[in-house]
VEXFI-673942 format. One record per residue (C-alpha): z, x, y; residue in three letters. Coordinates in steps of 0.001 Angstrom, whole numbers, padded with zeros to 6 digits, always signed. Each point is the difference from the previous one (the first is absolute). Last residue first. Layout:
<sites>
ZXYAla
...
</sites>
This chain:
<sites>
+002240+098907-158891Arg
+002676+001248-001698Ile
+003318-000619+001890His
+003343+001700-002074Leu
+002988-002142+001371Asp
+002469+000337-002396Phe
-000847+003008-002023Pro
+000675-000834-003660Met
+003454-001467-001454Arg
+003076+000735-002153Ala
+002915-000690+002508Gln
+003807+000435-000768Leu
+002074-001018+002654Arg
-001050-003704-000333Asp
-002076-001129+003745Met
+002041-001700+002342Arg
+000273+002411+002681Gly
-003667+001230-000268Val
-000887-003987+000962Asn
-001324+000140+003385Glu
-001447+003357-000255Leu
-002015-000981-003132Leu
-000980-003373+001865Arg
-001909+002564+002799Phe
-001037+002561-002724Gly
-001657-003082-001987Gly
-001710-001206+003141Tyr
-002051+003010+000272Tyr
-002661-001523-003121Asp
-001216-002399+002483Gly
+001948+000022+003752Phe
-001724-003392+000831Tyr
-000214-001854-003366Glu
+003466+001288-000752Glu
+001402-001132+003248Met
-002197-003535-000782Arg
+001889-000494-003237Gly
+003150+001424+001074His
+000020-003209+002492Ile
-001107-002231-002522Tyr
+002255+000283-002481Arg
+003236+000248+002577Asp
+001649-003199-001049Ala
-000538+000662-003808Lys
-001458-002469-002103Thr
+002132-000964-002966Asn
+000450-003777+000792Met
-003536-000427+000527Leu
-000877+001842-003090Ser
+001994-002171-002059Thr
-001542-002925+001869Phe
-003719+001140-001364Phe
+000283+001360-003402Asp
+000888+003843-000321Glu
-002013+002129-001931Lys
+000881+000456-003384Gly
+001787+003663-000827Pro
-001778+000470-002218Tyr
-004072-000591-000394Ser
-000616-001778-003531Val
-003457+001014-002128Leu
-000073-002294-002903Asn
-000747+001539-003448Tyr
-002277+000160-003288Glu
-000895+003317-001401Glu
+003669+001611+000408Thr
+000144+003278-002138Glu
+003289+001131+002463Ser
-001671+003333+000945Leu
-003550-001830+000102Glu
+001443-002871+002514Ala
+001696+002336+001920Ala
-003402+002479+000603Leu
-001875-002984+000631Glu
+002803-000778+002891Val
-000112+003524+000959Ala
-003887+000033+000176Asp
+000135-003106+002334Asp
+002763+001616+002139Ile
-002527+002812+001254Gly
-000941+003008-002538Gly
+000399+003500-000612Leu
+002878+001320-002899Glu
+002801+001368-001022Asp
+001605+000938+003099Val
+002792+003195+000794Leu
-002011+001909-002879Asn
-000809+002618+002794Leu
-003606-000835-000087Glu
+000570-003423+000028Lys
+002232+000488+003437Ala
-002879+001860+001617Met
-002678-003053-000680Val
+002897-002679+001105Gly
+000624+001926+003238Thr
+002889+002765+000075Trp
+003261+000053+002556Val
+002283+003428-000665Arg
+003919-001274+000268Gly
+000801+003495-001821Glu
-001782-001760-003157Ala
-003120+002071-001595Ile
+002331+002895-001544Lys
+003029-002408+000000Lys
-001464-002019-002888Ile
-001230+002959-002154Ser
+003660+001282+000430Asp
+001514-003409-001275Val
-002088+000018-003017Thr
-002853-002648-000332Met
-000138-002877-002139Gly
-001279-002425+003252Arg
+003032-002115-000142Gly
+002917+002493-000886Asp
-001496+002535+002243Ala
-000164-002380+002879Cys
+003562-001262-000204Arg
+000876+003863-000333Lys
-001176+000650+003649Thr
+001571-003118+001214Phe
+003446+001247-001521Leu
-000455+003510+001447Glu
-001037-001234+003055Tyr
+002987-002316+000232Gly
+002110+003040-000713Gln
-001368+002000+002581Asn
+000591-002646+002740Val
+003303-000498-000958Met
+000605+003360+000101Asn
-001454+000107+003344Gln
+002486-002396+001128Ile
+003044+001933-000898Leu
-001763+003033+001341Thr
-000003-001642+003734Gly
+003273-001225-000305Glu
+001207+003666-000349Glu
-001951+001326+002998Glu
+001109-002529+002180Asn
-001766-003634+000962Leu
-000597-000180+003517Pro
+002461-001796+001922Arg
+001028-003810+001945Gly
-001423-001738-002618Met
+002131+000814-002376Ser
-001830+000614-003375Gly
+002565+001666-001923Ile
+003303-001404+001366Asp
+002256+000396-003024Ala
-001101+003635-000707Leu
+002840+002036+000937Lys
+002729-002649-001843Asn
+001890-002585+001687Thr
-001445-000769+002902Lys
+000691-000431+003964Val
-002349-000859+003070Gly
-002190+000904+003138Asp
-003079-000860+001215Phe
-001573+000363+003454His
-002614-002160+001633Leu
-001768+001236+003151Gly
-003618-001504-000494Leu
-001790+002935+000539Lys
+002110+003422-001694Asp
+002343-002358-002099Thr
-002010-002627-001515Leu
-003622+001671+000515Leu
+001319+003368-001135Glu
+001790-001701-002923Ser
-002902-001643-001263Ala
-000456+002053-003253Asp
-001991-002045-002126Pro
+000665+000348-004171Ile
-003714-000092-001788Leu
+000268+000866-003650Gly
-003172+001550-002414Phe
-000886-000592-003433Ile
-003722+001459-001728Gly
-002408-000947-002264Ile
-003142-000578+002281Ser
-002264-001134-002514Gly
-002209-002500+001258Thr
-003007-000656+002398Leu
-002697-002484-001695Thr
-003367+001374+000641Thr
-001062-000047-003625Pro
+001171-003062-000508Glu
+003189+000003-002341Ala
+001194-000975-003381Met
+003483+000790-002080Ile
+000196-000642-003359Lys
+003363-001163-001959Thr
+002280+000294+002989Ala
+002782+001982+000733Ala
-001612+002144+003324Cys
-000824-003346+001792Ser
+003100-000225+001658Ile
+000561+003344+000743Tyr
-003662+000176+001274Tyr
+000712-002567+002792Gly
+003447+001496+000483Gly
-002462+003184+001100Ser
-003193-001557+000119Ala
-002074-002717-001536Ala
-002400-000564+003301Tyr
-002962-001874+000568Asp
-000003-001850-003711Gly
+001263+001801-002853Met
-000434-002819-003463Ser
+003397+000397-002543Val
-000735-000664-002943Val
+003118-001229-002077Val
-000250-001108-003523Pro
+002514-002001-002216Lys
+003939+000085-000640Glu
+000545+003807+000538Glu
-001869+000164+002989Lys
+002358-002976+001767Leu
+003040+002003-000603Leu
-001462+003414+001716Ser
-001906-002196+002796Val
+003480-001242+000614Glu
+001757+003050+000128Arg
-002555+001194+002410Trp
+000655-002988+002492Ile
+003607+001960-000091Gln
-000902+003262+000804Glu
-002905-001123+003044Ser
+003485-002238+001597Gly
+001599+003048-000341Tyr
-002636+002438+001729Ala
-000392-002033+002586Ser
-003946-000188+001681Gly
-002905+000423-001928Gly
-003567-000015+001380Pro
-000856-003530-001988Ser
-002663-001671-001463Asn
+001034-000415-003518Val
-001669-002167-002447Arg
+001788-000840-003323Leu
-002262-001545-002382Val
+002380-001553-002857Val
-000576-000518-003465Ala
+000256-002615-002650Lys
+001277-002758+002652Val
+000828-002913-001961His
+003394+001403-001971Asp
+001267+000098+003696Asp
+003371+002030-000446Glu
-001984+003105+001441Arg
-001471-002317+002732Leu
+003493-001151+001145Asp
+001295+003673+000105Arg
-003009+000973+002366Leu
+000834-002898+002518Asp
+003738+000989-000156Lys
-000480+003703+000955Ile
-002778-001014+002395Val
+002711-001798+001686Lys
+002624+002430+000294Glu
-002358+002868+000658Ser
-001247-002168+003289Asn
-003861+001731+000547Ile
-001311-000503+003485Gly
-000044-003186+002077Glu
-003582+000022+000500Glu
-001368-002120+002452Asp
+000864+002369+003103Tyr
-001812+002468-001382Ser
+001832+003200+000982Ala
+002126-000439-002955Ser
+003928+000531+001483Met
+002073-002411-002640Asn
+001423+003021-001381Asn
+000383-000398-003835Asp
-003100+001586-000934Ile
-002913+000020+002225Glu
-002639-002559-000267Gly
-001486-001198-002890Tyr
+001031-001210-003350Ala
-002430-002578-001515Tyr
+000618-000569-003895Tyr
-003565-001024-001531Val
+001386-001938-003696Ala
-002304-000306-002855Ile
+000994-003314-001474Ile
-001090-001370-003101Asn
+000866-003769-000520Gly
-003396-000090-002279Ser
-001333-003220+002180Lys
-002017+002371+002201Asn
-000653-001824+003410Lys
-003320-000388+000488Pro
-002339+002471+001805Lys
-002069-001578+002998Asn
+002622+001259+002554Ala
+001124-002712+002815Ser
-001450+000775+003266Val
+003172-000367+002075Asn
-000212+003556+000972Ile
-003340-000029+000923Met
+000792-002028+002864Glu
+002197+002605+001676Asp
-002580+002677-000991Leu
-002927-002014+001917Thr
-002345-002075-001636Leu
-003681-000538+001029Thr
-002355-002743-000260Ala
-003366+000969+002299Leu
-000711-003041+002365Arg
-002983-001599-000381Glu
-003178+000409+003020Asp
-001193+003375-001886Glu
-000229-001586-003632Asp
+002621+001672-002278Thr
-001540+002168-002703Glu
+002665+002341-000481Thr
-001001+003049+001101Leu
-002146-001343+002385Ser
+003033-001403+001705Lys
+001790+003179-000062Leu
-002970+001589+001527Tyr
-000555-002900+002963Ala
+004644+000631+000565Leu
-001410+003618-000011Val
-002110-000819+002444Glu
+002001-001794+002507Asp
+002825+002770-000614Lys
-002368+002580+001818Tyr
-001760+002017-002542Met
-000282+004134-000845Leu
-001157+001244-003264Thr
+000673+001861-003005Asp
+002881+001510+000851Ala
+001856+004049-000889Leu
-003221+000570-000632Gly
-000231+002974+002909Cys
-003059-001336+002103Glu
+001621-003977-000823Val
+003427+001234+001699Tyr
-001790+001920+002389Ala
-001302-003288+001807Glu
+003394-001529+000374Ala
+000173+003580+002577Pro
+002616+002209-001032Gln
+003992+000148+001504Phe
+001713-000705-003201Asp
-002722+001945-002150Met
+002555+003005+000499Asn
-002605+003259-000317Arg
+002277+001586-002212Asp
-000070-003613-002162Ala
-003862-000004-000098Leu
+000490+003681-001863Leu
+002312-001299-002589Asp
-002203-002686-000773Leu
-002631+002533-000283Ser
+002167+002176-002263Asp
+000723-003057-002277Val
-003675-001291-000181Ser
-001052-003288+000939Ile
-000832-002383-002696Glu
+001657-002919+001899Arg
+001869-001073-002657Ser
+000928+003058-001702Glu
+000706+002057+002990Ala
+001970-002233+001636Val
+002376-000394-003517Gly
-000020+004084+000155Ala
+000634+000419+003724Val
+003337-001994-000426Met
+001291+001350-002904Glu
-000770+003597+001786Glu
+001818-001548+002609Trp
+002865-000891-001827Ile
+000492+003164-001565Ser
-000514+002136+003389Asn
+002699-002545+001285Val
+002349+001100-002964Phe
-000422+003910+000205Ala
+000166-000166+004187Leu
+003275-002003-000199Thr
+001430+002412-002695Gln
-000877+003430+001862Glu
+001154-001410+003501Arg
+003558-001313-001728Asn
+000429+004167-001146Ala
-001024+001059+003047Pro
+002378-002075+002057Ser
-001550-002872+001828Met
+001138-000033+003521Glu
+002587-000885+002640Thr
+002697+000613-002273Gly
+003469-001072-001481Ile
-000407-003845+000009Phe
-003840-000101-000069Pro
+000623+002394-003383Glu
+002380-002583-001882Val
-002928-001744-002122Ala
-001325+003759-000947Ser
+001529+000430-003038Lys
-002481+002647-000850Tyr
+002208+002995-000776Thr
+002789-002398-002023Gly
+003373-001073+000324Val
+001494-001452+003551Arg
+002778-000330+002015Phe
-001073-000656+003655Val
+002665-000378+002843Gln
-001979-001817+003055Met
+000885+000671+003510Lys
+000750-002415+002546Val
+000134+000754+003439Gly
-002398-002112+001645Val
-002298+002333+001204Lys
+000713+001902-003517Glu
-001687-003261-001880Leu
-002629+000224+002133Leu
-000925+003387-000779Asp
+000862-000419-003796Lys
-002286-003253-000265Tyr
-003196+001389-001677Phe
-002691-002273-001075Met
-002206+000984-002879Ser
-003681+000541-000542Glu
-002556-000399-002080Ala
-004056+000418+000871Ala
-002971-001305-002219Leu
-003829+000833+000499Gly
-001967-001543+002853His
-002142-003031-001086Trp
+000789-002989+001872Ser
-003070-002402+000644Leu
-001031-001296+003299Ser
-001668-003212+001452Gly
-002826-000517+002592Ala
-002692-001094-002224Pro
+002905-001479-002379Asn
+000170+001741-003113Val
-000999-001192-003441Ile
+000647+001730-003520Val
-002352-001773-002968Lys
+000504-000077-003289Asp
+003727+000265+000607Ala
+002435+003281-001640Val
+000083+001502+003988Ser
+001628-002518+001133Ala
+003353+001137-001289Leu
-000249+002685+001756Tyr
-000759-000911+002800Tyr
+002897-002087+000362Ser
+002326+003262-000463Gly
-002029+001801+002032Gln
-000002-002691+002712Thr
-003171-001576+000462Tyr
-001014-001809+003409Ala
-002044-002803+000682Asp
-000233-000508-003826Gly
-002465-001294-002506Tyr
+000435+000542-004441Ala
-001866-002437-002173Val
+000871+000507-003688Val
-002316-002142-002149Phe
+000792-001588-003257Lys
-001060+001773-003671Gly
+003042-000623-001777Ser
+000473+003916+000213Glu
-000007-000363+003594Lys
+003822-001174-000372Phe
+001220+002998-001664Asp
-000952+002288+002442Asn
+001681-002953+002406Leu
+003033+000605-002097Ala
-000289+003903+000200Asp
-000120-000117+003963Arg
+003229-002272+000019Ile
+001573+002456-002186Glu
-001268+003001+002145Gln
+001095-001393+003136Leu
+003983-001003-001446Ser
-000407+003689-001306Ala
-000858+001361+003591Ser
+002446-002174+002133Ser
-001182-002944+001850Cys
-000349-000656+003986Met
-003453-001380+000818Leu
-001526-000166+003049Ala
-003672-002004-000488Gly
-002141-000579-002821Ala
-001337-003772-001071Asn
-000322+000750-003858Leu
-001984-003063-001204Tyr
+000092-000518-003401Ile
-002861-001762-002123Gly
-001226-003094-002197Lys
+003252-002068-000128Ile
-000932-003241-002243Lys
-000040+001710-003387Asp
+003922+001033+000666Ser
+001027+003105-002220Glu
-000747+002777+002908Lys
+001517-002174+002771Ala
+002848-000399-002146Lys
+000343+004049-000195Arg
-000358+000620+003606Ile
+002509-002638+000657Ser
+002757+001577-002421Asn
-000503+003411+001196Leu
+000465-001451+003694Ile
+002940-001798-000702Asp
+001408+002259-001637Asp
-000728+002910+002681Leu
+001800-002548+002425Gly
-001292-000661+003146His
+000954+000362+003733Arg
-001630-000850+003209Ser
-001381-003480-000495Ser
+003811-001546-000847Val
+001757+001891+003055Ala
-003189-001092+002363Asp
+000747-003536-001172Ser
+003403-000242+001666Phe
+001765-003362-001412Leu
-001310+001770-003445Gln
+001964+002719+000389Asp
+003213-002078+000741Phe
-000632-002047-003196Pro
-000248+003408-001983Thr
-003091+001644-000925Pro
-000067+001373-003696Gln
-000979+003781-000061Tyr
+000234+002175-003096Arg
-000686+004001+000000Glu
-001077-000099+003637Thr
-003520+000355+001671Val
+000368-000533+003650Val
-002724-001102+002487Gly
-003500-000023-000731Lys
-002772+000263-002701Leu
-000630-003670+000123Asp
-001060-001167-002980Leu
-002999-002774+000029Val
-000362-001533-003609Phe
-003486-001682+000235Val
-000661-003386-001897Ser
-003296-001206-001191Asn
+001689-003272-001371Asn
+003215-001027+001727Lys
+003310+001280-001203Val
+003006-002704+000266Ile
+002835+001894+000985Thr
+003416-001650-001303Glu
+002555-001054+002405Thr
+003546+001497-000007Ser
+000095+002025+003498Ser
-002064-002689+001699Thr
+002601-003053-001449Ala
+002908+002408+001272Leu
-001531+000930+003429Met
-000363-003977+000327Gly
+003491-000742-001069Ala
+001364+002672+002159Leu
-002162-001036+003105Val
+001253-003430-001032Thr
+003807+000959-000037Val
-000379+001739+003476Gly
-001758-002833+001568Val
+002610-002304-001020Ile
+003109+001937+001455Ala
-002212+000576+002748Phe
+000115-004004+000680Leu
+003427-000125-001060Val
+001032+002626+002416Gly
-002312-001469+002765Cys
+001782-003303-000432Val
+003445+001683-000006Leu
-000368+001894+002975Val
-001710-003581+001860Gly
+002775-002225-001101Val
+002575+003033+001387Ile
-002005-000131+003113Thr
-000060-003810+000952Ala
+003926+000544-000696Leu
+000460+002406+002369Thr
-002248-001712+002573Ser
+001769-003780-001061Arg
+003455+001458+000797Leu
-001057+001982+003369Phe
-001759-003524+001051Glu
+003580-001350-001254Lys
+001761+002281+002251Met
</sites>
């Protein structure tokens, strides 16, 4: 018995000691990460900013403590705001001599690509160099790299140039196999978000609109590369028809897509020569994470004036954005934040940065209201990112001015509702039966045991129609157009920024920096500080708010790519708001 007690006591003591040790190690690791994340980067002379064109680019990104425990999760995701700010700081720093673009597998939507490319072109105006190298350029990373003074490919490497293709995933047959049918209610011939649930291929109208905006995006890409590489548009199209992805590396130099072939050690030697670094010395480099912690040269303005940039990105009120780090647009929070900006006398103008495919029609209407009130007090300039479609356009249309990138996807002015009918699954396949009583004939609308009847369907369709009428009126009022003229370009159709400008849905083309300049001009504010809202979370707040499944969602998204949004949709469709204002769910452009 004594031996048993001694053994038990020793085990308890051992567990306690291990617990204390793990706690100490945990606190030490957290403290180390906190210190690392807050340490200002010191820039050495003759440095090179190494911008890895790899991983996923989102509107804003802040790694959580959980991400930092898994370094691959951090290195594979980048915030567009961090990239643009880092390029700007590299331009302003006398100690940074150039940018080295390390190209690879990059997941980045077209408007974000264009904004990064514009920033790189602006960087070149400083007279500093931009050099690009890649073992395997994706088409997106090559589009960025084409601005470089020298484009280098590994002698055994590859370079993608094949044109654009867009496709959607259709779930109708899958759902039927498990006994689920989607009851769809919509307004808009081009409102194609519901098509994956009711068909197995694109409708003619959806095919028409998709081809139109894909061609528009491709024209922008080709025009940019043609100008930078001094190759004609026709020649670039012919090269795309050959599909340069599968050509030998020598062909890239012969056709002018690249300048030379080098191995990585040769590229390093070339960078040393550009920075006048001795061969036996270490090249001074800065990663994106290090650039984020480089202090800006511009001193803080003492006027007290603020131009606020408010970021609204992800899906509206559904919290089911495809990117695991984006929690979506919470209408209640956005309303409160915009109200605070409206009541803050130091804020002279607001740039509302919208990067959203839409979502809840109700949530969109609430944000529209607050934007309208904000505009009565101070200028509101919308800067559209990759998407500002459907609900994303809804929350934008009341602004003083709207600015979009040429390849922004916007419009999609339409409403729809989705109600699953799982009666076949529940009754025929699972053997569940439902019965009950009711006081009025429509009291049991939405019962799981049966589909909607004709009268119920009519009620819901009428509600969708009313939502569409309200949406088009908001757009007409905001853009100074008639409702009839809005309806002619609505019908749920998606437009690029270039197309939208011609249709008066957008005022000007440009990026977020252009929007800030316009906001300052409209508010007649010459001296100001630029402040981003909502502020990024500090370390401990981020630690407390991190969801347990974030890492898993991140890994699954990287594995499935753009198609992961479709899987998350099936998971969340039952929790969506009954009226949706959003563009196609899982359009995959590559």
